C-alpha positions in Angstrom: -23.1 -100.9 48.4 -24.7 -98.1 48.8 -25.5 -96.2 52.0 -26.2 -93.7 54.4 -26.4 -92.8 58.0 -24.0 -90.6 60.0 -20.3 -91.1 59.9 -18.6 -90.0 63.6 -14.8 -89.9 63.8 -13.4 -88.9 66.9 -10.2 -89.2 68.8 -12.4 -89.2 72.4 -11.5 -93.1 73.1 -13.4 -92.9 75.9 -16.9 -91.6 74.2 -16.1 -94.9 71.3 -15.6 -96.9 73.8 -18.9 -96.3 75.3 -20.7 -96.0 72.8 -19.5 -99.8 70.6 -18.6 -101.4 73.8 -21.4 -104.2 74.4 -21.1 -104.3 78.2 -22.8 -100.6 77.9 -25.9 -102.1 76.6 -26.8 -99.0 74.0 -29.9 -100.4 71.5 -28.5 -99.6 67.9 -30.6 -100.4 64.3 -30.1 -101.3 61.2 -32.2 -100.8 58.2 -31.5 -102.9 55.1 -32.6 -102.8 51.7 -32.0 -105.6 49.6 -32.4 -104.9 45.7 -33.1 -108.7 44.2 -34.2 -111.9 45.2 -32.9 -113.2 48.6 -32.6 -117.1 48.8 -30.1 -119.5 51.0 -27.2 -120.3 48.1 -24.5 -119.9 50.0 -21.5 -118.4 47.5 
């Protein structure tokens, strides 16, 4: 819903490939904050 971070816009396909393709094994960290109570209930 509400997010913050960096958004990179580029037309450099080689750069995007190197940053996003799993074979290049670039470590990424995602931090999530959840409001409310987390349950196992599925919607």
